[in-house]
N, C-alpha and C positions, 0 to 999 in steps of 0.2 A: 370409452368409458376408460381413463387414466389411472388405472391403476402403483399409487404409491408402493416402491420397497418397501413397509416398514405393511402395513396390507395385505402381497400378496399372499401371505400364507393363508388370510381371512376367502381373498377370490377364492382360492384354486378350493379349497377345504367344503367351502358351502358350492361349486360348480361340481364340486364329485358327488357330494349328498345329492344333486340335481339327479345328475350320471346315473348315484347309484336307486334310488324311488323310480327313476323311468327301464331301468334290467328292472326290477322285484318284481313292477304292473306288467309287463313283455313276459317275464316268467311267471304272473299268474293265466297271461294271458293261452301262452304255452300248454299249461299243465290247460287250464276246461281241454283245447281242440283237441290234444291228448286226449281225453273222458270220454269223449265226444262214443256215441254210441248211435248204433239202428239209422233209422232215418236224421233222426241231427247230422248226421254226419256228409252227405249229404246239401245237406239246407245250411248248415251252419261252420264248414273248415274254412272255406272260401272267405266268407268277415273276416273271419279269425284272422288268416293266414296275414289275409288287406291287412288286420288290424296290428297285426306282431310284424311284417314288414313297414308299416308306416313309421313303429317303436321305433326297430333297429334303426332307422331312417336318422333319424330325431337322438339316439342315441348316440350315431357315429358322426353327428354336429359337435351334438356336447362336447362330445369327445378332442376332436378335431376343435375349439374354440379354448379349451382347458388349455389343452397342446400350446395353445399359440401363448395363451396370458403367460406360462411361464418359461417361455420362450423366449420371452419380451422384458424379460427380466432373469436372461442371460444363466436358463440352464436350458442344456441339449434334450435332454425327455424329465414325460413329467413323472418318473422313477426320478429319476436324479433326485427334481426337485422332492418329491419326499425325504428319501435318503435326504439329504440337507434339512428340511426339515427338524425328519426325526434325530438327528444328530444333538441341531443347534435348540431343540426342544428338553433334550435330553443334558443335557450343561446346563442346560439353566437350570431343568430342577435339581441336579447336583449341587451347584452354588447356590439359589435358595435354599436347600438344606443344609449346608453349609454356614451358610448369617445367617439363620434362623440357632442353628446351635453355638455360631459363639456371640451369636445377639443373646441366650439364656445364658449363659457363662456368665457374660458381661454380668448378664442384671441382679447375677445370684451374686457373685463380684462384689458392687453396690452395696445390696443388699447388708459385705459382711462389712464391709465402712460402716455402715449410719450406723451398726446396731450399734459396734465398740463409743 
């Protein structure tokens, strides 16, 4: 799938959410494994280790895919992409706030003219 520059942020963020969910599931499996007691350690530990290993492989593949997405759009690393994304997002929010402030001032001036 060819992503345009306009939506690379949407694609990268969605991919990152998938990675976070996979890591959350892996962490739950690790907690479950670490909480095993008695005979369950012998029975379930190997099965849980296998599931954790598969989840780690999936996470590595997802991270490589995310890296590939941002590199296709000229960023050297995912961190470089997110730094640029946050910077542009903050600039946009500041611009939007200033535009809203100016529009609200303009509205009051127009009301004053019409009231006289």
